[in-house]
N, C-alpha and C positions, 0 to 999 in steps of 0.2 A: 140394599134391598130394592131400590127403585132404579129403573132404567127408562130413559126417554128416547124415542126415535122410531126407527122402522122395524127393528127386530128381524131383519132378513126377510121381510115380506113386502117389499116395495111394489111388486106387480099387483098383489092383492089389495094393498092399500090404495093404489092408484085407481083400481077398478071400483073400489068402494067409495072413492072420493074423500079419503081420510089422509090428513097431512102427517100426523104423528100420533103415537099412542104412549100409554104409561103401563109398565108391567111391574108387578110385584112378585118377587121370588122368595119363597120361604124355605127354611131348612130347619134342622133339629134344634138349633140354638135360638130360634125365634120364640117369643113368649106370647101369651094371650094379650098382654099389654101392647106389644108391637102391632098385633092385628087391630086392636082397638084404636090405636093411634092412626093407623092407615085408614080405617073406616071414617074416623073423625075428619081427617085431612081431605079425603075424597068428597065427603059431604060438604065440607066448607068450600072446597074448590067448585063443586057443582053449583052451590048456592050463589057463589060470586059470578059465575059465567052463564047461568041458566037463561038470562035474558038475551044472550047472544046465540043460543042454540035454536036451530030451526024447529 
């Protein structure tokens, strides 16, 4: 469900000054609980790193 990296967009990411990204891909087999877990994890990660974000 999660992929880290450049996602074939290195020129755009260089232009935007972004080192890496996180992408979530969903399909028919994903449940609402999967989405809820993703949102929880993203919020937790943001709260851990927000002091380092410009």
